[in-house]
N, C-alpha and C positions, 0 to 999 in steps of 0.2 A: 422465542424471539425463530414464525419462519416467514417466509419471503420476501416480498424487495427486504422488507425491512432490516433482514436479519443481516443484508449483502452493501447495508449500506455504513460506509465508516466516517465516525464521525471524525477529522483530525484537532485534537487539541496542540495545536499551534499558538500556545499563549507563552509569556518567560516565566508565572510562579506559583505558587500552590495552589491562590487565594480565589489567583481566575479560574484556573484549568479546572478544579474543584466546581465552581458556581459558576462554571458554561457547561459541562457535566450534570449534575445537578439537572440543570433543564434541559440539557436534552438526554437523559435515562427517560426506557424506552422507549425515546422514538426515533431512535438510531443502535446498527448492531453488534457496535464494534466502536468502540478509542480506541486511536492513532494517540500512542505517545511520541511523538520525533527526539532530535538530538538537544533545541533548546530545551524543552522543557526538562528530560532525560540527565541532562547536568548542572539544568541549575534545581535540582532540586534531587534525584537520586532515587537507588531502587527502589526504598517504603514507600513512592511514591505508590508505585505503580499498585501496590496493595489496595490506596484509598484510588483508587478508581476502577479497581474493579470490587470492590466494595459496594459498586453502583448498582453490579448489577448485569457492568459487559464482558467481553475479554477482548481483552490490552492487544495488541498492535505495537511494537513495541520495533520503532522507524529507526535504526541505529545504521545502516546504510552500510554496513563496515568488512571493510577489505585492509589485510594485513594479510603478511604470512601464515600458513596455515595454524601451524600453531595456537597466534595468537586466537585469533579467526573461530577456532576449536574451544580452546578458555570462556571470549567471551561466551559463546552458543552454549553450549556448560551454564554458569552464570547465568544469564535470561533464563535459561530451564529454572532452573531456578523459581524463578519467579510465580511463575504461573504462568507467561504469558501465551497467548493463544497463535502467534503470528511474530516472525521477525525475520528481518533482511538484511540480505547480504550482498553487496555486489558484483557480479558474473563477470563485470571485467577484472576483478581482484585471479584467474585460473582458474584451468578443471582443479589443482591438487586444493584450489583451499574453498571449494563447494562443497566438494566432497569432504572436507576434515570435517566444516561447517555439519553436514547431511550425518554422518557418522557421530557428534558430539549428543544433536536429538533427536539422534533415534536409540541411544545409547539410555537416554531419558523419561525419570517417570511419567511427564505428560508432557511429550515431544509436540516443542509451537513449530507450526510448519513453517518451512523455512525460503520465502519470498528470495527468486534470483534477481535486483533491480538490473534491465537492459540500461538504455538511454534516457538521461534522466525529463520531464516534462520539459525544462529550460531550457535545455538542449536547439540546435541546428546545426542545414550540411556546415553549414561557413565551422558555426564551436567546437564539430569537431577533427574541422581537417587544420585545425588551431593546433591537436593532439596528437596529428601526425593520421589518424584514419580520413579514408581517401576514398571511399565507399558513402553511397546516401545513409541517412539514419535510419531509414526502412532496413535495407543490408546490416548495417548494425545490427538493429534489434534482432533481426533474425538469426544471424551470428554468436549474439550471443546465448541468447533462446538455446538452441542448438547445443551451444558447449553447457548449460545449466539443465537438464536436459538427462545428455551425456554423463553429466557426474553426477542425476539420479533423486535432484530438485524434484517437488511439485508443483512447482506456484513459479511466477511469475511477476513482475512491476512493469507494465509498462504503459506511456499514451498511449488513447484510443483510436489513433493513425494508426497503432501496427497489432491494434490488435483483433483486425477481422483474418490477417493472414495469419497469429498462430494460433488462433480459437483451428485455424483450418488445417494444420501442420499439426499440435497437438493437441486434439478433442479431449484428453479425459484434464487439463493443467491447468491449478486454479490460477485464475488472474485479474490481478490485483490495478485498474487503474486508477490514474492519477488527473489532477489538471481539469476537475469537472465545475463546466461551468452553466449552471439554468440560464436557459432561453435572457439573455439583456445585457449579462452580468458583464463584469470584467474583465478578461482576461489576465493584467495583471506582468505577471513573469513570468506566462504561463505562453509556452510560443509554439506548443500542440494542446492544447484542448478541446475539450465537445464537450458536448451539455448534456444529464443523464439521462436520454431518451436515445441521441446516438452512440455513446457508449452499449450502453446492456444491448442494442440489434447488433453492436458487431464485435458479441459476445461477450463482454465481459461475465470476471463471475463477484466480482465486490467495486465498488464506488467505495473513490475518497475524496469528501470535502471538506474543505474546509474555509477561508472567509466566504463562502457564500452565506455558510451554517454560524457563523465566528461576528461581520459584523451586518447581519437581520437585524431587522427591528424585537423580530421574538423569534427566536432558532428553532423551537417545536415546528413550531408551525412551518418558515424554508424546508427545515428535515421533511414532511410531513406532503410538501409540494414535490419536494424528491421523489420519495417513496412512489406516489403517484403515478406519477413522469417515467420508473423505473419498471412499478407494475405493467403500465401500461403493454412501453414497449417490448419489457415481457410473455406477452399478451399474444401479441402481432408476427411471435416468433414461434407457435406452437400452430 
């Protein structure tokens, strides 16, 4: 799979194996990657990852690991044994933790791409202030991004609102952008959302889409429409 479709990540944010596999079957061939997050991983366990991989797409394991360096390194090693293509860690865990994650991944037979999560797309300035961060969301994202790059990570997760500056500062990084909402879709709990075209035009490498696919009457058609918007935006950049 190539082109824009390979860059579309379908978030299987569903409660159980049955519903997630049914959705994966509907989306197979229409998206490039399946994301397995906390809810599904906790409910169904590591064996479920192999079932999703059987649908012919790489798996993005979105666990947002955030713990002491030794614990995170051990978790990365375990995830790498599952053959996942991408894995998230919180950049706020600090340089030692990020370096431990990178080193553990690099030692794997098939190293996953370790992505440093910057600021969750549900956060706004007041949320950061409540946990003691006095700068703007953009400042916080750039600070965490720099820390992740210093630790040797090759990918980041951020909202589309920050991705343009991140692309300018770090042209070679993989930038994964969640909080994607097609034109007319409700933002839900996403504070910093964008359309597929806006995110791609800003410099995103991959888009993560959940509810707009999961709640669509025809998820495959919804995915195809998003891929078309991504392709159009990519053409405008050439």
